[in-house]
Residue, then its C-alpha position, 0 to 999 in steps of 0.5 A: x399415789x402409787x399404782x399396785x406395782x409401786x410406780x409413783x403416779x402423780x396424775x391419773x386419767x381414766x379414759x375407760x369407755x371413751x373412744x377416739x379421739x377422747x383418750x388422746x385429747x385427755x392425755x395431751x391435756x394432762x401432759x401439759x400439766x405434768x412437770x419434769x420427772x412426774x408420771x402420768x397414768x392413763x387407763x383406756x379401753x379403746x384399742x386405738x389408744x395403744x398406737x395413738x398414745x405411743x405416738x403422742x409421747x414421741x411427739x411431746x418428748x415424753x417417755x412411755x415408761x410402761x404399757x400393759x393390757x389387763x382385763x380388756x383395758x390398756x394402761x400407760x405410764x408416761x414420764x415427763 
């Protein structure tokens, strides 16, 4: 599956409507299933996810390939 910008997404997790710590916990769980070279797309509405997911990527050795905000939601493309 690819997002609207053509980035190949292997796993997508929708955390819209969830508050901390749920977006972080679901991201961590999805990252454990991500294989090297794969991309995870996280959608979240909680503004704390911005810093939390960035920090999680650093701790887990993943690349936050892209992050953007659209229509009040945050989108994170994370590459293993």
